[in-house]
N, CA, C and O atoms as a GROMACS GRO file, in nm:
protein
  560
    1UNK      N    1  -2.554  -6.832  -5.111
    1UNK     CA    2  -2.581  -6.709  -5.080
    1UNK      C    3  -2.447  -6.630  -4.973
    1UNK      O    4  -2.400  -6.664  -4.864
    2UNK      N    5  -2.415  -6.501  -5.073
    2UNK     CA    6  -2.329  -6.447  -4.967
    2UNK      C    7  -2.280  -6.458  -4.818
    2UNK      O    8  -2.374  -6.523  -4.774
    3UNK      N    9  -2.211  -6.443  -4.731
    3UNK     CA   10  -2.232  -6.405  -4.629
    3UNK      C   11  -2.280  -6.288  -4.555
    3UNK      O   12  -2.253  -6.174  -4.592
    4UNK      N   13  -2.352  -6.315  -4.448
    4UNK     CA   14  -2.423  -6.273  -4.409
    4UNK      C   15  -2.494  -6.264  -4.283
    4UNK      O   16  -2.475  -6.369  -4.222
    5UNK      N   17  -2.567  -6.186  -4.219
    5UNK     CA   18  -2.635  -6.185  -4.032
    5UNK      C   19  -2.733  -6.348  -4.053
    5UNK      O   20  -2.758  -6.367  -4.172
    6UNK      N   21  -2.781  -6.449  -3.967
    6UNK     CA   22  -2.852  -6.538  -4.014
    6UNK      C   23  -2.947  -6.547  -3.876
    6UNK      O   24  -2.921  -6.468  -3.785
    7UNK      N   25  -3.020  -6.611  -3.866
    7UNK     CA   26  -3.104  -6.611  -3.725
    7UNK      C   27  -3.088  -6.759  -3.670
    7UNK      O   28  -3.120  -6.799  -3.559
    8UNK      N   29  -3.016  -6.846  -3.799
    8UNK     CA   30  -2.994  -7.004  -3.752
    8UNK      C   31  -2.890  -7.055  -3.696
    8UNK      O   32  -2.799  -6.976  -3.669
    9UNK      N   33  -2.876  -7.168  -3.669
    9UNK     CA   34  -2.720  -7.197  -3.625
    9UNK      C   35  -2.688  -7.299  -3.848
    9UNK      O   36  -2.582  -7.338  -3.896
   10UNK      N   37  -2.799  -7.302  -3.899
   10UNK     CA   38  -2.772  -7.386  -4.040
   10UNK      C   39  -2.753  -7.314  -4.164
   10UNK      O   40  -2.722  -7.374  -4.267
   11UNK      N   41  -2.777  -7.132  -4.155
   11UNK     CA   42  -2.703  -7.014  -4.166
   11UNK      C   43  -2.835  -7.017  -4.299
   11UNK      O   44  -2.799  -6.971  -4.408
   12UNK      N   45  -2.942  -7.056  -4.290
   12UNK     CA   46  -2.998  -7.054  -4.362
   12UNK      C   47  -3.142  -6.994  -4.390
   12UNK      O   48  -3.208  -7.030  -4.487
   13UNK      N   49  -3.208  -6.857  -4.257
   13UNK     CA   50  -3.269  -6.775  -4.256
   13UNK      C   51  -3.194  -6.653  -4.191
   13UNK      O   52  -3.182  -6.616  -4.075
   14UNK      N   53  -3.134  -6.589  -4.355
   14UNK     CA   54  -3.142  -6.416  -4.291
   14UNK      C   55  -3.211  -6.341  -4.244
   14UNK      O   56  -3.323  -6.306  -4.280
   15UNK      N   57  -3.131  -6.300  -4.136
   15UNK     CA   58  -3.161  -6.173  -4.043
   15UNK      C   59  -3.270  -6.054  -4.137
   15UNK      O   60  -3.211  -5.986  -4.222
   16UNK      N   61  -3.392  -6.037  -4.123
   16UNK     CA   62  -3.412  -5.944  -4.234
   16UNK      C   63  -3.442  -5.823  -4.121
   16UNK      O   64  -3.475  -5.868  -4.012
   17UNK      N   65  -3.438  -5.703  -4.129
   17UNK     CA   66  -3.482  -5.620  -4.101
   17UNK      C   67  -3.424  -5.630  -3.925
   17UNK      O   68  -3.355  -5.713  -3.866
   18UNK      N   69  -3.492  -5.500  -3.880
   18UNK     CA   70  -3.404  -5.494  -3.746
   18UNK      C   71  -3.479  -5.635  -3.633
   18UNK      O   72  -3.553  -5.716  -3.688
   19UNK      N   73  -3.456  -5.646  -3.510
   19UNK     CA   74  -3.439  -5.748  -3.414
   19UNK      C   75  -3.588  -5.697  -3.349
   19UNK      O   76  -3.617  -5.583  -3.312
   20UNK      N   77  -3.667  -5.809  -3.348
   20UNK     CA   78  -3.760  -5.782  -3.255
   20UNK      C   79  -3.815  -5.841  -3.129
   20UNK      O   80  -3.814  -5.964  -3.120
   21UNK      N   81  -3.861  -5.772  -3.033
   21UNK     CA   82  -3.834  -5.830  -2.874
   21UNK      C   83  -3.918  -5.722  -2.798
   21UNK      O   84  -3.924  -5.600  -2.792
   22UNK      N   85  -3.986  -5.840  -2.737
   22UNK     CA   86  -4.131  -5.750  -2.650
   22UNK      C   87  -4.093  -5.831  -2.437
   22UNK      O   88  -4.095  -5.937  -2.375
   23UNK      N   89  -4.069  -5.702  -2.419
   23UNK     CA   90  -4.114  -5.716  -2.254
   23UNK      C   91  -4.269  -5.680  -2.213
   23UNK      O   92  -4.366  -5.620  -2.260
   24UNK      N   93  -4.234  -5.750  -2.102
   24UNK     CA   94  -4.405  -5.765  -2.045
   24UNK      C   95  -4.455  -5.670  -2.011
   24UNK      O   96  -4.369  -5.584  -1.994
   25UNK      N   97  -4.588  -5.620  -1.980
   25UNK     CA   98  -4.604  -5.458  -1.934
   25UNK      C   99  -4.615  -5.461  -1.836
   25UNK      O  100  -4.686  -5.369  -1.794
   26UNK      N  101  -4.568  -5.547  -1.741
   26UNK     CA  102  -4.564  -5.551  -1.586
   26UNK      C  103  -4.373  -5.525  -1.562
   26UNK      O  104  -4.323  -5.474  -1.462
   27UNK      N  105  -4.323  -5.559  -1.641
   27UNK     CA  106  -4.175  -5.558  -1.661
   27UNK      C  107  -4.068  -5.676  -1.563
   27UNK      O  108  -3.957  -5.668  -1.510
   28UNK      N  109  -4.176  -5.784  -1.577
   28UNK     CA  110  -4.136  -5.929  -1.524
   28UNK      C  111  -4.073  -6.013  -1.644
   28UNK      O  112  -4.012  -6.119  -1.635
   29UNK      N  113  -4.092  -5.967  -1.716
   29UNK     CA  114  -3.980  -6.043  -1.833
   29UNK      C  115  -3.793  -5.991  -1.789
   29UNK      O  116  -3.741  -6.017  -1.898
   30UNK      N  117  -3.727  -5.962  -1.738
   30UNK     CA  118  -3.647  -5.938  -1.739
   30UNK      C  119  -3.543  -5.913  -1.882
   30UNK      O  120  -3.575  -5.869  -1.992
   31UNK      N  121  -3.418  -5.957  -1.835
   31UNK     CA  122  -3.318  -5.948  -2.009
   31UNK      C  123  -3.378  -6.026  -2.115
   31UNK      O  124  -3.438  -6.130  -2.085
   32UNK      N  125  -3.371  -6.000  -2.201
   32UNK     CA  126  -3.405  -6.060  -2.367
   32UNK      C  127  -3.233  -6.155  -2.366
   32UNK      O  128  -3.125  -6.146  -2.307
   33UNK      N  129  -3.282  -6.220  -2.444
   33UNK     CA  130  -3.127  -6.264  -2.493
   33UNK      C  131  -3.161  -6.341  -2.648
   33UNK      O  132  -3.251  -6.423  -2.662
   34UNK      N  133  -3.054  -6.288  -2.776
   34UNK     CA  134  -3.116  -6.379  -2.869
   34UNK      C  135  -2.938  -6.419  -2.928
   34UNK      O  136  -2.832  -6.367  -2.894
   35UNK      N  137  -2.966  -6.523  -3.017
   35UNK     CA  138  -2.812  -6.529  -3.090
   35UNK      C  139  -2.835  -6.494  -3.218
   35UNK      O  140  -2.943  -6.524  -3.269
   36UNK      N  141  -2.728  -6.421  -3.298
   36UNK     CA  142  -2.742  -6.448  -3.409
   36UNK      C  143  -2.607  -6.501  -3.493
   36UNK      O  144  -2.524  -6.535  -3.409
   37UNK      N  145  -2.560  -6.517  -3.615
   37UNK     CA  146  -2.455  -6.609  -3.654
   37UNK      C  147  -2.409  -6.516  -3.813
   37UNK      O  148  -2.487  -6.471  -3.897
   38UNK      N  149  -2.342  -6.513  -3.813
   38UNK     CA  150  -2.246  -6.434  -3.934
   38UNK      C  151  -2.153  -6.539  -4.018
   38UNK      O  152  -2.043  -6.572  -3.975
   39UNK      N  153  -2.195  -6.578  -4.114
   39UNK     CA  154  -2.168  -6.709  -4.163
   39UNK      C  155  -2.142  -6.700  -4.301
   39UNK      O  156  -2.112  -6.591  -4.350
   40UNK      N  157  -2.155  -6.845  -4.397
   40UNK     CA  158  -2.147  -6.839  -4.510
   40UNK      C  159  -2.126  -6.946  -4.566
   40UNK      O  160  -2.010  -6.989  -4.568
   41UNK      N  161  -2.240  -7.027  -4.634
   41UNK     CA  162  -2.235  -7.184  -4.635
   41UNK      C  163  -2.102  -7.238  -4.758
   41UNK      O  164  -2.030  -7.338  -4.761
   42UNK      N  165  -2.116  -7.124  -4.846
   42UNK     CA  166  -2.025  -7.186  -4.990
   42UNK      C  167  -1.885  -7.198  -4.955
   42UNK      O  168  -1.821  -7.146  -4.864
   43UNK      N  169  -1.844  -7.298  -5.070
   43UNK     CA  170  -1.675  -7.320  -4.960
   43UNK      C  171  -1.600  -7.257  -5.016
   43UNK      O  172  -1.599  -7.205  -5.127
   44UNK      N  173  -1.522  -7.262  -4.924
   44UNK     CA  174  -1.352  -7.169  -4.980
   44UNK      C  175  -1.410  -7.023  -5.027
   44UNK      O  176  -1.418  -6.974  -5.140
   45UNK      N  177  -1.433  -6.992  -4.948
   45UNK     CA  178  -1.464  -6.794  -4.915
   45UNK      C  179  -1.442  -6.788  -4.772
   45UNK      O  180  -1.452  -6.876  -4.687
   46UNK      N  181  -1.408  -6.660  -4.763
   46UNK     CA  182  -1.367  -6.565  -4.607
   46UNK      C  183  -1.444  -6.425  -4.678
   46UNK      O  184  -1.481  -6.393  -4.792
   47UNK      N  185  -1.444  -6.355  -4.524
   47UNK     CA  186  -1.465  -6.200  -4.559
   47UNK      C  187  -1.350  -6.165  -4.462
   47UNK      O  188  -1.287  -6.244  -4.392
   48UNK      N  189  -1.338  -6.054  -4.471
   48UNK     CA  190  -1.180  -5.947  -4.406
   48UNK      C  191  -1.255  -5.791  -4.432
   48UNK      O  192  -1.326  -5.751  -4.525
   49UNK      N  193  -1.206  -5.725  -4.308
   49UNK     CA  194  -1.246  -5.596  -4.342
   49UNK      C  195  -1.239  -5.530  -4.424
   49UNK      O  196  -1.127  -5.530  -4.474
   50UNK      N  197  -1.342  -5.436  -4.490
   50UNK     CA  198  -1.258  -5.417  -4.636
   50UNK      C  199  -1.137  -5.263  -4.604
   50UNK      O  200  -1.057  -5.200  -4.673
   51UNK      N  201  -1.174  -5.258  -4.494
   51UNK     CA  202  -1.034  -5.086  -4.444
   51UNK      C  203  -0.878  -5.137  -4.450
   51UNK      O  204  -0.776  -5.070  -4.469
   52UNK      N  205  -0.891  -5.276  -4.427
   52UNK     CA  206  -0.734  -5.288  -4.400
   52UNK      C  207  -0.788  -5.442  -4.448
   52UNK      O  208  -0.879  -5.483  -4.375
   53UNK      N  209  -0.752  -5.523  -4.546
   53UNK     CA  210  -0.819  -5.656  -4.519
   53UNK      C  211  -0.665  -5.749  -4.411
   53UNK      O  212  -0.545  -5.728  -4.431
   54UNK      N  213  -0.719  -5.835  -4.317
   54UNK     CA  214  -0.610  -5.912  -4.254
   54UNK      C  215  -0.616  -5.840  -4.150
   54UNK      O  216  -0.642  -5.920  -4.060
   55UNK      N  217  -0.605  -5.718  -4.098
   55UNK     CA  218  -0.562  -5.656  -4.005
   55UNK      C  219  -0.643  -5.558  -3.976
   55UNK      O  220  -0.566  -5.468  -3.942
   56UNK      N  221  -0.761  -5.515  -3.968
   56UNK     CA  222  -0.850  -5.470  -3.955
   56UNK      C  223  -0.946  -5.574  -3.870
   56UNK      O  224  -0.942  -5.692  -3.906
   57UNK      N  225  -1.025  -5.540  -3.769
   57UNK     CA  226  -1.137  -5.630  -3.715
   57UNK      C  227  -1.261  -5.598  -3.799
   57UNK      O  228  -1.304  -5.490  -3.836
   58UNK      N  229  -1.333  -5.799  -3.829
   58UNK     CA  230  -1.497  -5.725  -3.832
   58UNK      C  231  -1.549  -5.714  -3.767
   58UNK      O  232  -1.559  -5.798  -3.678
   59UNK      N  233  -1.635  -5.569  -3.767
   59UNK     CA  234  -1.674  -5.549  -3.641
   59UNK      C  235  -1.866  -5.564  -3.656
   59UNK      O  236  -1.919  -5.587  -3.765
   60UNK      N  237  -1.907  -5.554  -3.589
   60UNK     CA  238  -2.061  -5.563  -3.546
   60UNK      C  239  -2.082  -5.474  -3.450
   60UNK      O  240  -2.020  -5.463  -3.344
   61UNK      N  241  -2.191  -5.396  -3.496
   61UNK     CA  242  -2.237  -5.309  -3.443
   61UNK      C  243  -2.379  -5.260  -3.437
   61UNK      O  244  -2.426  -5.290  -3.546
   62UNK      N  245  -2.477  -5.196  -3.360
   62UNK     CA  246  -2.570  -5.236  -3.346
   62UNK      C  247  -2.630  -5.071  -3.402
   62UNK      O  248  -2.537  -4.990  -3.398
   63UNK      N  249  -2.733  -5.022  -3.441
   63UNK     CA  250  -2.737  -4.930  -3.474
   63UNK      C  251  -2.961  -4.884  -3.450
   63UNK      O  252  -3.046  -4.969  -3.427
   64UNK      N  253  -2.977  -4.781  -3.462
   64UNK     CA  254  -3.110  -4.752  -3.371
   64UNK      C  255  -3.182  -4.683  -3.523
   64UNK      O  256  -3.108  -4.617  -3.597
   65UNK      N  257  -3.314  -4.703  -3.557
   65UNK     CA  258  -3.347  -4.645  -3.636
   65UNK      C  259  -3.441  -4.512  -3.555
   65UNK      O  260  -3.465  -4.402  -3.605
   66UNK      N  261  -3.476  -4.554  -3.438
   66UNK     CA  262  -3.534  -4.426  -3.403
   66UNK      C  263  -3.509  -4.378  -3.241
   66UNK      O  264  -3.541  -4.438  -3.138
   67UNK      N  265  -3.452  -4.270  -3.256
   67UNK     CA  266  -3.378  -4.238  -3.113
   67UNK      C  267  -3.532  -4.170  -3.103
   67UNK      O  268  -3.615  -4.096  -3.157
   68UNK      N  269  -3.497  -4.260  -2.986
   68UNK     CA  270  -3.611  -4.147  -2.894
   68UNK      C  271  -3.653  -4.243  -2.752
   68UNK      O  272  -3.726  -4.339  -2.726
   69UNK      N  273  -3.534  -4.129  -2.663
   69UNK     CA  274  -3.525  -4.152  -2.506
   69UNK      C  275  -3.661  -4.169  -2.442
   69UNK      O  276  -3.765  -4.105  -2.458
   70UNK      N  277  -3.624  -4.299  -2.345
   70UNK     CA  278  -3.753  -4.249  -2.262
   70UNK      C  279  -3.883  -4.350  -2.261
   70UNK      O  280  -3.958  -4.406  -2.181
   71UNK      N  281  -3.855  -4.333  -2.435
   71UNK     CA  282  -4.039  -4.397  -2.467
   71UNK      C  283  -3.979  -4.531  -2.610
   71UNK      O  284  -4.047  -4.590  -2.694
   72UNK      N  285  -3.858  -4.536  -2.588
   72UNK     CA  286  -3.807  -4.681  -2.740
   72UNK      C  287  -3.669  -4.708  -2.614
   72UNK      O  288  -3.635  -4.632  -2.524
   73UNK      N  289  -3.611  -4.844  -2.653
   73UNK     CA  290  -3.474  -4.864  -2.674
   73UNK      C  291  -3.391  -4.799  -2.723
   73UNK      O  292  -3.391  -4.732  -2.826
   74UNK      N  293  -3.293  -4.824  -2.627
   74UNK     CA  294  -3.169  -4.742  -2.725
   74UNK      C  295  -3.058  -4.847  -2.680
   74UNK      O  296  -3.044  -4.918  -2.581
   75UNK      N  297  -2.960  -4.816  -2.836
   75UNK     CA  298  -2.866  -4.899  -2.833
   75UNK      C  299  -2.768  -4.887  -2.685
   75UNK      O  300  -2.679  -4.964  -2.719
   76UNK      N  301  -2.729  -4.843  -2.552
   76UNK     CA  302  -2.678  -4.819  -2.436
   76UNK      C  303  -2.779  -4.935  -2.388
   76UNK      O  304  -2.732  -4.989  -2.288
   77UNK      N  305  -2.907  -4.993  -2.429
   77UNK     CA  306  -3.007  -5.116  -2.346
   77UNK      C  307  -2.935  -5.246  -2.433
   77UNK      O  308  -3.022  -5.333  -2.431
   78UNK      N  309  -2.835  -5.289  -2.496
   78UNK     CA  310  -2.780  -5.375  -2.557
   78UNK      C  311  -2.670  -5.407  -2.548
   78UNK      O  312  -2.592  -5.314  -2.565
   79UNK      N  313  -2.596  -5.569  -2.515
   79UNK     CA  314  -2.476  -5.592  -2.465
   79UNK      C  315  -2.497  -5.678  -2.588
   79UNK      O  316  -2.602  -5.736  -2.615
   80UNK      N  317  -2.371  -5.678  -2.668
   80UNK     CA  318  -2.313  -5.809  -2.796
   80UNK      C  319  -2.159  -5.857  -2.716
   80UNK      O  320  -2.062  -5.787  -2.689
   81UNK      N  321  -2.183  -6.006  -2.693
   81UNK     CA  322  -2.059  -6.114  -2.702
   81UNK      C  323  -2.071  -6.202  -2.821
   81UNK      O  324  -2.171  -6.240  -2.882
   82UNK      N  325  -1.938  -6.224  -2.839
   82UNK     CA  326  -1.963  -6.394  -2.905
   82UNK      C  327  -2.007  -6.554  -2.820
   82UNK      O  328  -2.031  -6.664  -2.869
   83UNK      N  329  -2.004  -6.511  -2.683
   83UNK     CA  330  -2.037  -6.597  -2.612
   83UNK      C  331  -2.158  -6.564  -2.505
   83UNK      O  332  -2.159  -6.448  -2.463
   84UNK      N  333  -2.256  -6.648  -2.457
   84UNK     CA  334  -2.314  -6.616  -2.371
   84UNK      C  335  -2.262  -6.550  -2.268
   84UNK      O  336  -2.274  -6.429  -2.254
   85UNK      N  337  -2.174  -6.661  -2.152
   85UNK     CA  338  -2.085  -6.581  -2.022
   85UNK      C  339  -2.022  -6.427  -2.084
   85UNK      O  340  -1.976  -6.349  -2.000
   86UNK      N  341  -2.021  -6.395  -2.197
   86UNK     CA  342  -1.959  -6.293  -2.238
   86UNK      C  343  -2.014  -6.161  -2.226
   86UNK      O  344  -1.947  -6.058  -2.217
   87UNK      N  345  -2.157  -6.170  -2.228
   87UNK     CA  346  -2.249  -6.094  -2.202
   87UNK      C  347  -2.254  -6.026  -2.062
   87UNK      O  348  -2.322  -5.924  -2.053
   88UNK      N  349  -2.201  -6.066  -1.970
   88UNK     CA  350  -2.185  -6.042  -1.814
   88UNK      C  351  -2.096  -5.945  -1.790
   88UNK      O  352  -2.101  -5.882  -1.684
   89UNK      N  353  -1.989  -5.916  -1.897
   89UNK     CA  354  -1.882  -5.897  -1.888
   89UNK      C  355  -1.874  -5.743  -2.013
   89UNK      O  356  -1.798  -5.647  -2.021
   90UNK      N  357  -1.983  -5.783  -2.083
   90UNK     CA  358  -1.974  -5.681  -2.180
   90UNK      C  359  -2.049  -5.524  -2.192
   90UNK      O  360  -2.154  -5.500  -2.132
   91UNK      N  361  -1.977  -5.419  -2.279
   91UNK     CA  362  -2.003  -5.332  -2.220
   91UNK      C  363  -2.189  -5.286  -2.311
   91UNK      O  364  -2.204  -5.329  -2.426
   92UNK      N  365  -2.267  -5.232  -2.270
   92UNK     CA  366  -2.414  -5.210  -2.289
   92UNK      C  367  -2.304  -5.084  -2.406
   92UNK      O  368  -2.210  -5.006  -2.392
   93UNK      N  369  -2.418  -5.149  -2.540
   93UNK     CA  370  -2.357  -5.019  -2.656
   93UNK      C  371  -2.213  -5.020  -2.713
   93UNK      O  372  -2.156  -4.937  -2.784
   94UNK      N  373  -2.186  -5.094  -2.680
   94UNK     CA  374  -2.012  -5.088  -2.775
   94UNK      C  375  -2.051  -5.203  -2.894
   94UNK      O  376  -2.141  -5.288  -2.892
   95UNK      N  377  -1.977  -5.181  -2.972
   95UNK     CA  378  -1.949  -5.237  -3.070
   95UNK      C  379  -1.883  -5.410  -3.081
   95UNK      O  380  -1.768  -5.432  -3.045
   96UNK      N  381  -1.919  -5.454  -3.102
   96UNK     CA  382  -1.796  -5.654  -3.109
   96UNK      C  383  -1.707  -5.687  -3.218
   96UNK      O  384  -1.735  -5.703  -3.337
   97UNK      N  385  -1.578  -5.696  -3.151
   97UNK     CA  386  -1.508  -5.748  -3.246
   97UNK      C  387  -1.505  -5.865  -3.309
   97UNK      O  388  -1.475  -5.941  -3.217
   98UNK      N  389  -1.516  -5.937  -3.417
   98UNK     CA  390  -1.588  -6.053  -3.454
   98UNK      C  391  -1.438  -6.124  -3.526
   98UNK      O  392  -1.452  -6.242  -3.557
   99UNK      N  393  -1.314  -6.068  -3.552
   99UNK     CA  394  -1.202  -6.116  -3.577
   99UNK      C  395  -1.140  -6.066  -3.696
   99UNK      O  396  -1.206  -5.992  -3.769
  100UNK      N  397  -1.010  -6.100  -3.729
  100UNK     CA  398  -0.966  -6.060  -3.895
  100UNK      C  399  -1.062  -6.138  -4.008
  100UNK      O  400  -1.139  -6.093  -4.093
  101UNK      N  401  -1.028  -6.260  -3.974
  101UNK     CA  402  -1.097  -6.341  -4.075
  101UNK      C  403  -1.244  -6.420  -4.059
  101UNK      O  404  -1.275  -6.477  -3.955
  102UNK      N  405  -1.298  -6.417  -4.135
  102UNK     CA  406  -1.432  -6.548  -4.141
  102UNK      C  407  -1.418  -6.594  -4.236
  102UNK      O  408  -1.421  -6.541  -4.347
  103UNK      N  409  -1.395  -6.734  -4.199
  103UNK     CA  410  -1.387  -6.892  -4.301
  103UNK      C  411  -1.586  -6.896  -4.357
  103UNK      O  412  -1.680  -6.875  -4.281
  104UNK      N  413  -1.593  -6.921  -4.466
  104UNK     CA  414  -1.723  -6.973  -4.513
  104UNK      C  415  -1.710  -7.118  -4.400
  104UNK      O  416  -1.638  -7.141  -4.303
  105UNK      N  417  -1.825  -7.197  -4.473
  105UNK     CA  418  -1.904  -7.299  -4.335
  105UNK      C  419  -1.939  -7.314  -4.208
  105UNK      O  420  -1.889  -7.272  -4.104
  106UNK      N  421  -2.052  -7.394  -4.236
  106UNK     CA  422  -2.096  -7.389  -4.102
  106UNK      C  423  -2.037  -7.409  -4.012
  106UNK      O  424  -2.089  -7.364  -3.910
  107UNK      N  425  -1.920  -7.474  -3.995
  107UNK     CA  426  -1.865  -7.505  -3.844
  107UNK      C  427  -1.782  -7.368  -3.839
  107UNK      O  428  -1.714  -7.367  -3.736
  108UNK      N  429  -1.762  -7.244  -3.923
  108UNK     CA  430  -1.674  -7.167  -3.931
  108UNK      C  431  -1.718  -7.031  -3.901
  108UNK      O  432  -1.637  -6.939  -3.883
  109UNK      N  433  -1.892  -7.012  -3.892
  109UNK     CA  434  -1.969  -6.942  -3.846
  109UNK      C  435  -1.909  -6.862  -3.683
  109UNK      O  436  -1.848  -6.922  -3.594
  110UNK      N  437  -1.936  -6.760  -3.683
  110UNK     CA  438  -1.951  -6.669  -3.551
  110UNK      C  439  -2.090  -6.632  -3.536
  110UNK      O  440  -2.177  -6.604  -3.619
  111UNK      N  441  -2.091  -6.645  -3.331
  111UNK     CA  442  -2.227  -6.650  -3.317
  111UNK      C  443  -2.207  -6.457  -3.262
  111UNK      O  444  -2.107  -6.389  -3.287
  112UNK      N  445  -2.297  -6.423  -3.208
  112UNK     CA  446  -2.315  -6.297  -3.169
  112UNK      C  447  -2.446  -6.279  -3.084
  112UNK      O  448  -2.559  -6.250  -3.123
  113UNK      N  449  -2.389  -6.309  -2.926
  113UNK     CA  450  -2.530  -6.323  -2.817
  113UNK      C  451  -2.553  -6.167  -2.849
  113UNK      O  452  -2.489  -6.091  -2.922
  114UNK      N  453  -2.668  -6.146  -2.768
  114UNK     CA  454  -2.712  -6.005  -2.774
  114UNK      C  455  -2.869  -6.003  -2.604
  114UNK      O  456  -2.981  -6.054  -2.594
  115UNK      N  457  -2.777  -5.911  -2.505
  115UNK     CA  458  -2.875  -5.884  -2.418
  115UNK      C  459  -2.958  -5.754  -2.419
  115UNK      O  460  -2.896  -5.648  -2.423
  116UNK      N  461  -3.084  -5.752  -2.416
  116UNK     CA  462  -3.178  -5.607  -2.423
  116UNK      C  463  -3.196  -5.635  -2.250
  116UNK      O  464  -3.197  -5.725  -2.166
  117UNK      N  465  -3.211  -5.484  -2.268
  117UNK     CA  466  -3.254  -5.487  -2.115
  117UNK      C  467  -3.299  -5.352  -2.150
  117UNK      O  468  -3.227  -5.275  -2.212
  118UNK      N  469  -3.425  -5.321  -2.108
  118UNK     CA  470  -3.497  -5.205  -2.153
  118UNK      C  471  -3.561  -5.114  -2.079
  118UNK      O  472  -3.675  -5.071  -2.094
  119UNK      N  473  -3.459  -5.079  -1.978
  119UNK     CA  474  -3.481  -4.959  -1.860
  119UNK      C  475  -3.526  -4.871  -1.910
  119UNK      O  476  -3.623  -4.837  -1.841
  120UNK      N  477  -3.509  -4.766  -2.050
  120UNK     CA  478  -3.532  -4.674  -2.114
  120UNK      C  479  -3.676  -4.637  -2.136
  120UNK      O  480  -3.731  -4.530  -2.114
  121UNK      N  481  -3.746  -4.801  -2.205
  121UNK     CA  482  -3.856  -4.823  -2.272
  121UNK      C  483  -3.978  -4.868  -2.204
  121UNK      O  484  -3.983  -4.964  -2.127
  122UNK      N  485  -4.061  -4.805  -2.233
  122UNK     CA  486  -4.177  -4.915  -2.123
  122UNK      C  487  -4.189  -5.017  -2.187
  122UNK      O  488  -4.148  -5.036  -2.302
  123UNK      N  489  -4.248  -5.093  -2.114
  123UNK     CA  490  -4.281  -5.282  -2.135
  123UNK      C  491  -4.447  -5.272  -2.200
  123UNK      O  492  -4.543  -5.196  -2.200
  124UNK      N  493  -4.406  -5.394  -2.249
  124UNK     CA  494  -4.545  -5.462  -2.289
  124UNK      C  495  -4.586  -5.403  -2.450
  124UNK      O  496  -4.700  -5.412  -2.498
  125UNK      N  497  -4.475  -5.347  -2.515
  125UNK     CA  498  -4.472  -5.296  -2.643
  125UNK      C  499  -4.359  -5.387  -2.734
  125UNK      O  500  -4.248  -5.432  -2.706
  126UNK      N  501  -4.435  -5.392  -2.848
  126UNK     CA  502  -4.296  -5.513  -2.967
  126UNK      C  503  -4.193  -5.341  -3.006
  126UNK      O  504  -4.223  -5.226  -3.037
  127UNK      N  505  -4.099  -5.399  -2.985
  127UNK     CA  506  -3.967  -5.274  -3.015
  127UNK      C  507  -3.880  -5.388  -3.130
  127UNK      O  508  -3.844  -5.504  -3.112
  128UNK      N  509  -3.866  -5.299  -3.247
  128UNK     CA  510  -3.829  -5.321  -3.335
  128UNK      C  511  -3.756  -5.262  -3.446
  128UNK      O  512  -3.752  -5.298  -3.563
  129UNK      N  513  -3.691  -5.152  -3.382
  129UNK     CA  514  -3.624  -5.027  -3.401
  129UNK      C  515  -3.436  -5.062  -3.426
  129UNK      O  516  -3.372  -5.010  -3.518
  130UNK      N  517  -3.377  -5.154  -3.328
  130UNK     CA  518  -3.276  -5.160  -3.297
  130UNK      C  519  -3.192  -5.319  -3.408
  130UNK      O  520  -3.224  -5.436  -3.385
  131UNK      N  521  -3.100  -5.282  -3.508
  131UNK     CA  522  -3.098  -5.373  -3.575
  131UNK      C  523  -2.922  -5.373  -3.572
  131UNK      O  524  -2.868  -5.276  -3.518
  132UNK      N  525  -2.842  -5.477  -3.627
  132UNK     CA  526  -2.718  -5.490  -3.656
  132UNK      C  527  -2.661  -5.546  -3.752
  132UNK      O  528  -2.702  -5.644  -3.813
  133UNK      N  529  -2.537  -5.467  -3.775
  133UNK     CA  530  -2.467  -5.411  -3.904
  133UNK      C  531  -2.325  -5.449  -3.838
  133UNK      O  532  -2.275  -5.451  -3.725
  134UNK      N  533  -2.269  -5.493  -4.038
  134UNK     CA  534  -2.096  -5.572  -4.025
  134UNK      C  535  -2.055  -5.421  -4.091
  134UNK      O  536  -2.108  -5.364  -4.187
  135UNK      N  537  -1.948  -5.379  -4.010
  135UNK     CA  538  -1.852  -5.254  -4.101
  135UNK      C  539  -1.842  -5.316  -4.259
  135UNK      O  540  -1.898  -5.423  -4.285
  136UNK      N  541  -1.785  -5.261  -4.335
  136UNK     CA  542  -1.791  -5.303  -4.503
  136UNK      C  543  -1.690  -5.406  -4.470
  136UNK      O  544  -1.634  -5.399  -4.360
  137UNK      N  545  -1.662  -5.495  -4.548
  137UNK     CA  546  -1.616  -5.666  -4.558
  137UNK      C  547  -1.585  -5.671  -4.717
  137UNK      O  548  -1.631  -5.590  -4.797
  138UNK      N  549  -1.517  -5.758  -4.742
  138UNK     CA  550  -1.477  -5.814  -4.841
  138UNK      C  551  -1.467  -5.957  -4.899
  138UNK      O  552  -1.387  -6.029  -4.839
  139UNK      N  553  -1.520  -6.002  -4.985
  139UNK     CA  554  -1.580  -6.123  -4.989
  139UNK      C  555  -1.445  -6.208  -5.040
  139UNK      O  556  -1.361  -6.123  -5.009
  140UNK      N  557  -1.392  -6.282  -5.079
  140UNK     CA  558  -1.289  -6.335  -5.142
  140UNK      C  559  -1.282  -6.531  -5.143
  140UNK      O  560  -1.189  -6.589  -5.199
   0.00000   0.00000   0.00000
């Protein structure tokens, strides 16, 4: 299996489609957090940014397939960080630099922590329109 974004630490469950989350209709849920992982279990592989390998960052970016301000979450309702503590100082809506190279192997995976705060979206609805993607990379 090539490098990808996975929902488990063992890198066996690829993230397919958007990230699903739901807040209570009364707004009592608060911020929601999730973790996904970038990696590959295959031995002796690595990825680097395709634009300038080893110089440019590998970047995780959020995408919104249904821009509907006030009725659904927006990219600015989400923070990305490589650690749970990093979410506190992350800027909502900003992309996340993951490094110049990510090597294969379970021990080299990179965690992407996601915090969703949905002040612009009504509660009590399952939202599945925000996805996370990497800039073009090359695997060697």
